[in-house]
C-alpha positions in Angstrom: 59.0 -43.0 226.3 59.4 -46.5 227.7 62.9 -47.4 228.9 63.1 -51.2 229.1 64.1 -51.5 232.7 64.8 -55.0 234.0 65.5 -54.3 237.7 67.1 -57.0 239.9 68.8 -55.1 242.8 65.5 -53.4 243.7 64.0 -56.9 244.1 66.3 -57.7 247.0 65.1 -57.2 250.6 64.4 -53.6 251.6 67.3 -53.5 254.0 69.6 -53.4 251.0 68.4 -49.9 250.1 66.0 -47.0 250.8 63.3 -46.1 248.3 63.6 -42.5 247.4 62.3 -40.1 244.7 64.8 -37.5 243.3 64.5 -33.9 244.3 62.8 -31.6 241.8 65.0 -28.9 240.2 63.8 -25.5 238.9 65.3 -25.3 235.4 67.0 -28.3 234.0 69.1 -27.9 230.8 71.1 -30.5 229.0 74.8 -29.9 228.8 75.9 -33.0 227.0 74.4 -36.3 226.0 76.5 -39.4 225.2 74.8 -40.3 222.0 76.8 -43.5 221.4 76.2 -44.8 224.9 72.5 -44.0 224.7 72.3 -46.0 221.5 74.1 -48.9 223.1 71.5 -48.8 225.9 68.7 -48.7 223.3 67.3 -45.5 224.7 65.9 -43.1 222.1 68.3 -40.2 221.6 65.7 -37.7 220.3 63.6 -38.4 223.4 66.5 -37.9 225.8 67.2 -34.5 224.2 63.6 -33.5 224.5 62.1 -31.7 227.5 60.7 -34.9 228.9 64.1 -36.7 228.5 66.0 -33.8 230.2 63.4 -33.9 233.0 64.2 -37.5 233.6 68.0 -36.8 233.5 67.5 -34.1 236.1 65.3 -36.2 238.3 62.1 -34.2 237.7 60.4 -37.2 236.0 60.6 -40.9 236.8 60.1 -43.1 233.7 57.8 -46.0 233.7 59.5 -49.1 235.1 62.1 -47.2 237.1 62.4 -48.0 240.8 64.6 -45.2 242.4 66.6 -46.5 245.3 69.6 -45.3 247.4 71.8 -48.3 248.0 73.1 -49.1 251.5 76.8 -49.7 252.1 79.6 -49.2 254.6 83.2 -48.6 254.0 86.8 -48.1 255.2 87.7 -44.5 254.5 91.4 -43.8 254.7 91.7 -47.0 256.8 88.9 -46.1 259.3 85.6 -48.0 259.2 82.3 -46.3 258.8 79.5 -48.9 259.4 76.9 -46.9 257.5 77.5 -44.7 254.4 75.3 -45.4 251.5 74.2 -43.3 248.5 73.9 -39.9 250.1 73.5 -38.0 246.8 72.7 -40.6 244.2 69.8 -42.8 243.2 69.7 -45.9 241.1 66.9 -45.5 238.7 67.0 -49.1 237.5 68.8 -51.5 235.2 68.7 -51.9 231.4 70.1 -54.6 229.1 72.4 -53.1 226.5 72.8 -54.2 222.9 75.6 -56.7 223.9 73.3 -58.3 226.4 75.1 -56.8 229.4 73.1 -55.5 232.4 73.8 -51.8 233.2 72.7 -49.6 236.1 71.3 -46.1 235.4 72.1 -43.8 238.3 71.5 -40.1 239.0 74.2 -38.3 240.9 73.4 -35.1 242.6 69.7 -35.9 242.8 69.0 -34.8 246.3 68.9 -36.0 249.9 68.5 -39.6 250.8 68.3 -41.4 254.2 72.1 -41.8 253.8 73.0 -38.2 253.2 74.5 -37.7 256.7 73.5 -34.1 256.9 74.5 -33.3 253.3 72.3 -31.6 250.7 72.5 -34.6 248.3 73.3 -32.2 245.5 76.2 -31.8 243.2 77.9 -28.7 242.0 78.6 -28.4 238.3 82.4 -28.9 238.7 82.3 -32.5 239.9 79.8 -33.4 237.2 82.1 -31.9 234.5 85.1 -33.7 236.0 83.4 -37.1 236.1 82.1 -36.8 232.6 85.5 -35.9 231.2 87.5 -38.5 233.1 85.2 -41.4 233.0 84.7 -41.1 229.2 88.5 -40.6 228.7 89.1 -43.8 230.7 86.6 -45.7 228.5 88.4 -44.5 225.4 91.8 -45.5 226.9 90.4 -49.0 227.4 90.2 -49.0 231.2 87.2 -50.7 232.8 85.1 -47.8 234.1 81.7 -46.5 234.8 80.4 -44.3 232.0 78.8 -40.9 231.5 75.4 -40.9 229.8 74.5 -37.2 230.4 75.1 -34.1 232.3 72.5 -31.4 233.0 72.4 -28.2 234.9 69.6 -27.7 237.4 69.1 -23.9 237.5 69.7 -23.8 241.2 72.7 -22.9 243.4 74.3 -25.3 245.9 76.3 -24.1 248.8 79.9 -25.3 249.1 82.9 -24.1 251.1 83.9 -21.7 248.3 80.3 -20.3 248.1 77.2 -20.8 246.0 77.9 -22.8 242.8 75.7 -23.8 239.9 74.0 -27.2 240.5 74.1 -30.2 238.1 73.1 -33.8 237.9 75.2 -36.5 236.3 73.7 -39.7 234.9 76.1 -42.6 235.5 76.1 -46.0 233.8 77.8 -48.9 235.5 78.0 -52.7 235.4 76.7 -52.4 238.9 77.2 -50.2 242.0 78.0 -53.1 244.3 81.0 -52.2 246.3 83.3 -53.9 248.8 81.6 -51.7 251.3 78.2 -53.2 250.4 79.4 -56.5 251.8 81.0 -54.8 254.8 77.7 -53.2 255.6 76.0 -56.5 256.2 79.0 -58.1 257.9 79.0 -55.1 260.4 75.4 -56.1 261.2 76.1 -59.8 261.4 73.4 -60.3 258.7 74.7 -63.5 257.2 71.5 -64.1 255.2 71.9 -60.7 253.5 75.6 -61.4 252.8 74.6 -64.7 251.1 71.9 -63.0 249.1 74.3 -60.2 248.0 77.0 -62.7 247.1 74.6 -64.8 245.1 73.4 -61.7 243.3 77.0 -60.6 242.6 77.9 -64.0 241.2 74.8 -64.1 238.9 75.5 -60.6 237.7 79.2 -60.5 237.3 80.9 -63.9 237.7 78.5 -66.5 236.6 81.3 -69.1 236.2 81.8 -69.0 240.0 78.3 -70.6 240.4 79.7 -73.8 239.0 82.8 -73.9 241.2 83.0 -76.3 244.2 83.0 -73.2 246.5 81.2 -70.4 244.6 82.0 -67.8 247.3 85.8 -68.6 247.1 85.5 -68.3 243.3 83.8 -65.0 243.8 86.7 -63.8 246.0 89.3 -65.0 243.5 87.4 -63.2 240.6 87.2 -59.9 242.4 90.8 -60.2 243.5 91.9 -60.8 239.9 89.7 -57.9 238.6 91.2 -55.4 241.1 94.8 -56.5 240.4 94.2 -56.1 236.6 92.4 -52.7 237.0 95.1 -51.1 239.2 97.9 -52.3 236.9 96.0 -50.7 234.0 95.7 -47.4 236.0 99.4 -47.3 236.8 100.4 -47.9 233.2 98.6 -44.7 232.3 99.9 -42.6 235.3 96.4 -42.5 236.8 95.8 -41.8 240.5 92.3 -42.6 241.8 92.8 -40.4 244.8 90.3 -42.0 247.2 90.6 -45.8 247.1 88.2 -46.4 250.0 86.4 -49.7 250.1 83.1 -47.9 249.4 84.8 -46.7 246.1 85.9 -50.2 245.2 83.4 -51.9 242.8 83.4 -55.7 242.8 82.8 -55.6 239.0 86.4 -54.4 238.5 85.3 -51.1 237.1 86.8 -47.7 238.1 84.2 -45.9 240.0 83.8 -42.5 241.8 86.0 -39.9 240.0 86.4 -37.4 242.8 89.9 -36.2 243.5 91.4 -38.3 240.7 94.2 -37.2 238.4 96.7 -38.2 235.8 100.3 -37.4 236.5 102.2 -34.8 234.5 105.8 -35.1 235.7 106.4 -38.6 237.0 106.8 -39.3 240.7 106.1 -42.6 242.3 104.6 -41.0 245.4 102.6 -38.5 243.4 99.4 -37.3 245.2 96.8 -34.8 244.2 93.8 -35.4 246.4 93.2 -32.6 248.8 91.9 -35.0 251.5 94.9 -37.5 251.2 97.2 -35.5 253.5 99.4 -38.6 254.3 99.7 -39.9 250.7 97.9 -43.1 251.5 96.6 -43.3 247.9 99.7 -42.1 246.0 100.4 -43.6 242.6 103.0 -46.1 243.9 100.8 -47.2 246.9 97.8 -48.2 244.8 98.8 -51.9 244.4 99.1 -52.3 248.2 95.8 -50.5 248.8 94.1 -52.7 246.2 95.3 -55.7 248.2 94.2 -54.1 251.4 90.7 -53.5 249.9 90.3 -57.1 248.6 91.4 -58.3 252.0 88.5 -56.4 253.5 86.3 -58.1 250.9 87.6 -61.5 252.0 86.8 -60.7 255.6 83.3 -59.9 254.7 83.0 -63.3 252.9 84.4 -65.4 255.7 81.0 -66.5 257.1 80.2 -67.8 253.6 83.5 -69.5 252.8 83.1 -72.2 255.5 81.2 -73.0 258.6 84.6 -73.5 260.3 86.3 -70.2 261.0 89.9 -71.6 260.6 89.0 -73.3 257.3 87.3 -70.1 256.1 90.5 -68.1 256.8 92.6 -70.7 254.9 90.3 -70.4 251.9 90.5 -66.6 252.0 94.2 -66.6 252.4 94.6 -68.9 249.4 92.6 -66.7 247.2 94.3 -63.5 248.4 97.7 -65.0 247.9 97.1 -64.8 244.1 96.9 -61.0 244.1 100.6 -60.1 244.2 101.5 -62.4 241.3 98.5 -61.4 239.3 99.2 -57.7 239.8 102.9 -58.1 239.1 102.4 -60.0 235.9 99.8 -57.5 234.6 102.0 -54.5 235.6 105.0 -55.9 233.9 103.0 -56.9 230.8 101.6 -53.4 230.4 104.9 -51.7 230.9 106.6 -54.2 228.5 104.1 -53.0 225.9 104.9 -49.4 226.7 108.6 -50.0 226.2 108.2 -52.4 223.3 110.2 -55.0 225.3 109.9 -58.7 224.4 109.3 -61.3 227.2 113.0 -62.1 227.5 114.1 -58.6 228.1 115.2 -57.8 231.7 112.5 -56.0 233.7 115.1 -53.9 235.4 115.0 -51.6 232.4 111.5 -50.6 233.4 112.3 -49.7 237.0 115.5 -47.9 235.9 113.5 -45.7 233.5 110.8 -44.8 236.1 113.5 -43.9 238.6 115.1 -41.7 235.9 111.7 -40.1 235.0 111.2 -39.3 238.7 114.7 -37.8 239.2 114.4 -35.6 236.1 110.7 -34.7 236.6 109.9 -35.9 233.1 106.3 -35.8 231.8 105.0 -39.4 232.0 102.7 -39.4 229.0 104.9 -37.4 226.7 107.9 -39.5 227.5 106.2 -42.7 226.4 104.6 -41.2 223.4 108.0 -39.8 222.2 109.7 -43.1 222.9 107.0 -44.7 220.7 107.9 -42.2 217.9 111.6 -43.1 218.3 110.7 -46.8 218.1 108.9 -45.9 214.9 112.0 -44.4 213.3 112.1 -40.8 214.5 115.2 -39.1 215.9 115.9 -39.4 219.6 116.9 -35.7 220.2 113.5 -34.6 221.3 113.3 -37.5 223.7 116.8 -36.8 225.1 115.9 -33.1 225.6 113.2 -34.1 228.2 116.0 -34.9 230.7 118.0 -32.2 232.5 121.2 -34.3 232.1 121.9 -36.3 229.0 124.4 -38.8 230.5 122.0 -40.9 232.7 119.4 -40.9 229.9 122.0 -41.9 227.3 123.1 -44.9 229.4 119.5 -46.1 229.9 118.6 -45.4 226.3 121.5 -47.6 225.1 120.2 -50.5 227.2 116.7 -50.0 225.9 117.9 -49.8 222.3 119.5 -53.2 222.7 116.6 -54.9 224.3 113.6 -53.4 222.6 112.0 -55.0 219.6 109.9 -52.3 217.9 109.8 -54.2 214.6 107.7 -56.9 216.3 106.0 -54.9 219.1 105.5 -51.4 217.7 101.7 -51.8 217.3 101.4 -52.9 220.9 103.6 -50.0 222.0 101.4 -47.5 220.1 98.3 -49.0 221.7 99.8 -48.7 225.2 101.0 -45.1 225.0 98.3 -42.4 224.5 99.1 -38.9 223.3 96.0 -37.4 225.0 95.0 -37.8 228.6 92.6 -35.6 230.6 95.4 -33.4 232.0 94.5 -31.7 235.3 94.9 -28.2 234.1 92.7 -28.8 231.1 90.0 -30.4 233.2 90.2 -27.4 235.6 90.0 -25.0 232.7 86.9 -26.8 231.4 85.3 -26.6 234.9 86.0 -22.9 235.4 84.7 -22.1 231.9 81.6 -24.0 232.6 81.1 -22.1 235.9 81.3 -18.9 233.7 78.6 -20.3 231.3 81.0 -21.4 228.5 80.9 -25.2 227.9 83.0 -25.1 224.7 86.2 -26.1 226.4 84.4 -29.0 228.0 82.9 -30.3 224.7 86.2 -29.9 222.9 88.1 -31.8 225.6 85.5 -34.7 225.6 85.7 -34.8 221.8 89.5 -34.9 221.7 89.7 -37.6 224.4 87.5 -39.9 222.5 90.5 -40.9 220.4 93.5 -40.6 222.9 95.9 -42.7 220.8 95.5 -40.6 217.6 97.8 -37.8 216.5 95.5 -35.0 215.5 96.9 -31.5 214.8 93.7 -29.8 215.8 94.1 -31.0 219.4 97.9 -30.6 219.6 97.5 -27.9 222.3 95.8 -30.5 224.6 98.9 -32.7 224.5 101.2 -30.3 226.3 102.0 -30.3 230.0 100.9 -27.3 232.1 102.9 -24.1 232.2 104.1 -23.3 235.8 101.2 -21.1 236.5 98.7 -23.7 235.2 99.9 -26.6 237.4 97.1 -28.1 239.4 98.5 -29.4 242.7 95.3 -30.4 244.5 92.1 -32.0 243.3 88.9 -32.0 245.2 86.2 -34.5 246.0 83.3 -32.1 245.3 80.9 -33.3 248.1 
């Protein structure tokens, strides 16, 4: 099989990465192949399902044209700077051009040690692979810019983690690129201005080609990345999504969601909701994500300062001007997405949105079900089921009366339906799929992925996946998996 690789990152100077072959595994078996994505990448599906294809997906075989590399990057992790991180358990096989003409990375996660492993084994347990497959594909179906899942395979070996030996697995990730804010920070930390310029030019050519025509291409790059992050985080928040570990090494300059470790979707709404087991101070809570996004793009701006101008004071002014656009951009996108969720026309007061979120938090109302039921009410159903979600009818009744006056479902119902999914990858369902997979049963995983492919559709066969967890099913902590 000849995958038509067209590699560009591997042609950059060798200080950008380390060449590395994947570790061999004893008994690879295919769990799931994303047939639709494989077709979009023009990779033969029957071959991917064959022993040779599975060998590639597990890292046991390197296809012709692949140039496996572990990418170098740094990053601010929970606010503290690590000057060298890099791909410690992942290898970029190469790049392909999809049927839309877009360039896509093919990366193996859990493929063994690299020079950046920092003492780790470079492997992945099965659980994190299951989680990333489910959530990244759900995000794609929800319309959120995201990396994608091409395949998941088991390796036939055990990996040691704190909880003991666990089945190993490899995940094949597809991304617009794996260039991170931390990639730029890596070269700034080394005062390698030539590498910064090469990286910026590569990023412009790959993601923001219009910036090349701007009077200051690097300022245009900064503005583009700032806009992309503002848009992305507004989209997350409109769905109740919490990334969980918004470090700069997990911030893709493409504007895609990347690195689904301790991520989660809220059940009961709370603005300071946190699930990540490593976020003890709530730095990356749902309501903190806009500020953290701004913090991250500010670090990106710092990395670009040497390119923005030869005069430091002028470079700072240019960076500040670009960054100043973030709050307005995020605010406008956030309000636009929530207006759609509420079926509110542009002239309706935005206070209705904040009042409702405060009400949801005070009454611990399920975020996704509330908006889906509100959509049904907007479509003509009775409001009794919606009112029953609240422990006290009076405050809800007051808010609902305001909403009823201001909303315009007749004109905006289609937008409302498109903004309010009925299915999300609820934490307890993801955990159930993981635990079943550890027991050798992948049926819950497959069923969940199938259901989440159409998250806005009411389907009776998946009605059980719509419901919040029972008290004993509540997942309070999610884990990174490294």
